[in-house]
N, C-alpha and C positions, 0 to 999 in steps of 0.2 A: 504494500500500500504506500503510495507516494504522499508525503506530507509537505505542506508549505507552512513554515513557522515564521512568526514575527520576531521570535527570539532564536538564537542558535540552538540546534538540536542537542539533546542531552545524551550522555554516555554513562553507563553504570560505573559506580566506584569499584566494582569487582575488577575491572580492567586496569584501573589505576594501581590496585594492589598487586596485580600480576606484573606490572612494570617495576614496581618497587622490589618484588621478590627476585626478579631477573637481574636488575642492576646491582642487587646486593652481592651477586656472584662475582661482580667486578670490583667489589670493595666500595661501592657507592651507597651511602646511607640514605634513608628515607628523607631525613631533614635536608640533605644536600640536594636531592632531586626536587623536593617541594619548594626550595628557595626561589622566590620570585613569583610564585603562584599564589592563588587565593585559598589554597587548601591547607588544612592543618592535619596533624596526626589524628586528632579526634574525629575529623570528618571521615577518615578511612575506616573507622570502627562502625559507622552507620551503614547497615546493609541497604537502606533505602536511599542513600545519598547518590546524587547524580551530578556530574560536572558537565559544563557546556563544551561544545566542540572546540572552541578556541583554547580553553584551559587544557583539554586533553591533548590537543596538538602541541601545545607548548611543552607538556611533560614528555611526549614522545621525542620531540626534537632535542630537548635537554638531555634525555636519556642517551641518545646517540652521541651527543657532544661529550658527556661525562665518561661514557664507556669507551669511546673511540671505536665503536663497533657499527659499521654501516649496515651490516646484516642483522641488526637487532630485531627486525620484524620476524624473520624466520626463527630466531631464538625464542621470541615471545610465543609463537605458535607451538613450538616444540615443548614449551613449559606449561602449556595449557592443561588445565584439569577440569573435571566436571563442575567443581565448585566455582570456577571462573565465570560461569554463566548463571550463577544464582539459582533461583527456583526453576528457570527454564532448563538449566543443565541437569538438575535433579530429575525433572520430569522426563527428559530425554533418556537418562540413565535407566529408569525403571520401565521404559517402554518395552513392548514385546519384541519388536524387530527394529532393524536400522531404518526401514521405511517409515515406521511410526515416529521414530525419533526425528527424522528429517521433516516430516509433516509438521511436527511441533515447532521446529526451528523456523519453518516457512510462516507459520501462523503467528508466532509470538516474538519474533526477532526484535520488534520495537521495544519490548520490555527492557532489553539490555542496551540497545542503541538505536537512535532514530536516523543514523547516517547510512545504514546499509540496507539494500534491497536484495533479497534472495528470491530467485525464481528457478523452478525445476521443470524439466520436460523429458518425456520418453521418446526416443527416436530409435526404432528397431529394438535391438537388445541392449541398448545403452541408456543411461540417465545422464543428462547434462545439467549440472547445477551452476547457475550463473550468479556472479556477485557483482552488483552494481552500486553506485552511489544513489541515494534517494534524491538528493538535492544538488543540482548543478553548482550552486554557489558554495557547497561544502564538499570538495573533492576528497576522495579517500587517500590518495597518495600511495606511493610505492610501498612504504613500510606497512601501512594498514592492510593493503592487499596481500602482501607477503605473510603477514600475521594470520589473516583469515584463512588463506590457502593452506598453510602449514598446520594451522589449528584444526581445521576440519578433518584433515587426514589423521592427526593425532587423536582427536575425539572419536573418530570411527574405530580406530584400533583399540582405544580404551573401552569402548562400549561393547565391542564384539569379541575382544580378546585376540584379535588377529589383524594383520595389516590388510587394508582394503586397497588393492592395487588399481591404478588407472592412469589417466593423463591429466595434465593441467596446462591451460593456456593463460598467459599473462600479457597484459597490454603494454608493459614497459620494456625497454631494451634489457638484454641480459647484463646484469651487473658483474663486475670483476669478482666480488666476494662470493658469488653463487657457487663457485666450484667447491668451496668449503662445506656447503650444506647439501649439495646434490645427492651424495651417497646416502643421506639420512631420509630421503623422501621415497615413499612407496610408489614410484612410477616415473614417467617421463614428463619433462616440462618444456614448453615452447614459449618463446618470447616474441615481442613485437606483434602480437595477435590482436584481432579486432575487439576481443572481449576477454574477461577474466572468468574462466570456467574450470570446473572439475568434471571429468568424464569417467564414468565407471560402469561396470556391468550391471544391468537392471536386476539380475538374480541376486546381487549383493543386498538389495533392499529387503530380501527375505531372511537375511542373517539374524538369528536370535541373539538377544542381548544377555550378557552374563548376569546382570542384576535385575532382570525383568520382575516386576511386581505389579499386577493389575490394580490392587487396592491403592498402593502408593501412587500409581500413575493417575488414578481418578482424583485423588486428593491434591496432588501437585498441579494437575492441569486446572483444577478449580482455582487454585491460588494464582496461576498464571493469568487466568481470565480476570480475576479481581484486580491484579496489578495493571493489566492492560486497560481495564475500565477506569481505574484511578488516573492513568495517564491521559485518558480521553475526557476526563471530567471537565465540564464547562464548555464542551464542544458538542453541538448537536450532530446527529447522524447525517442530516442533510449537508452540514458544513463539511464533513469528512468526504461525502460523495462529491461535493463541489470541488474540493481540493484535488481529488483524483482526476476529475474531468478537465480541470484547468491545466493539467500537465501538457505543456507546449510540445514535448517530445512526441506526443501521440498525434499531433496535427489536429484535425477536426475532432470534435467531442466523441468519445467512445460510446459504445452501446451499453445497454443494461447488462448484457452478458459479460462484456469486458470489465466493467467496474466490479461486478459480483465476483469475478475470478480473482481480481486483485485483493478483494476483501475476504477471500476464502469462504464464500457462502454462495448459496444458490440465488438465481435472480428472484425467485419468489420470496426468499427470506429478506433480500435487500428491499424489495418493494414493501414488504410488511413493516419493516422498520421505518420507512418513509411515511407510510400510512399513519403510523402512531404520531407523527408530527404534522399530520393533515396535508401531506404532499404526495405527489406522484413523481416518478422518475422523469416523465415528460415535462412536468412543470419545472423541475430543476434545470433541465436542458434548456427550456425556453427562456428562463430567467438569465442563464449564463450567455445564451446567444444574444439576447438583447443588450446585456452589459458589454459584451465583447464587440458587438456591432457598433455601439455608440463610441466605444474607445477607438476603434479603427477609423471610424468616420472623422473623429476629432483630429486624429493624427494626419489625415489627408495625405497619406503616402501610397495607398493601394487603390487600384481600380475597383469598380463595382464587381467585376468578375473575380478578382483576387479575394475580395472580402467575402463574396458568396462561397468561394472554395474553402476559405479558412473556417467558415461557419458550418460547412457540410451541406451546402445547397448545390444542386446540379446546375441550376441556371440563375443568373442575376434577377430575372423576373420573379422567381420563387422567393428569393431573398427580399426583394422590394415589397412583395405582397405581405410577407410575414412582418417586416419592419413596420409597415403602415398599420397592421393590426395591433402591434404593440404600442405605437406612439401617435397614431392618427396623422402621420405625415410620411412622405416618401424619404428614402435615405438621402437623396440629393437635396431635398428641401431642408432636411435636418442639418446636413453638412454645411449648406450655405448659411443657414441661420446661426450656427455655432461659430463659423469662421468670420462672420460679420461683427461679432461682439468684440 
């Protein structure tokens, strides 16, 4: 689910503690790492504490500077434990299969960080797990991508008790330091690729987990749901849908099915949630089209055909007809009136 935040996205303090534990191996103390940040040692004791993206990035960069280790991202991933992911990690650990654990990660990643978007697809006998940044203005960077890639491999091994072999593609150039870590990874890695992915056999999703516990899974997933609800507090469901639809990377507004998929629910469930707020998906789309149309007309940079395309209309005449229904004036008249002010 893509989020648009007025404030920087947040990252769980569990990941800060992982950085502290890792740099300690280099003789760097927690106090030294935290120097210059807004965090204190007491903050690290709070399991509900979250730090903003900029504070987390500062600590990552400072960790590299203090340890003189450019490959710190891979080291962080290899040091990852189930507890690193808080309640989400515990829920994954007690799942029945690796596939169930992956589904939990896809559904509740935002509990731990609002900067990462995970997507999974089956192609033939393979699974492709793609790691993307949720927000263009908050790029993940080479170190975070390395951390996540190595970390997922490490977690899969911990959960199943065996290495899960596969392939990884990374979007950045091959760094010189990678040679020191290559032999530790359970598979091949390709650099300078279009996306950051992990590719493995679909049959591995059926691998049983060594700590599987159905009762514990039910309880821990309920806790994950509560944590996610708390994060969403103060935001209507309609607002969440609006934010997904406003994702410019998708071009024209997505369909009900597209949005439901990003929210990991059925289209019927999505519409039911909107109905509770006295709205329909069509009404949300119409409201957004009106707002975006007015914005584009004010900018006076696109032709009517281009605006119609951006809003998902086949013809400018269909756009003009809809706009007049919304505002009682034609797009051209609206634009001329606004420009004359």
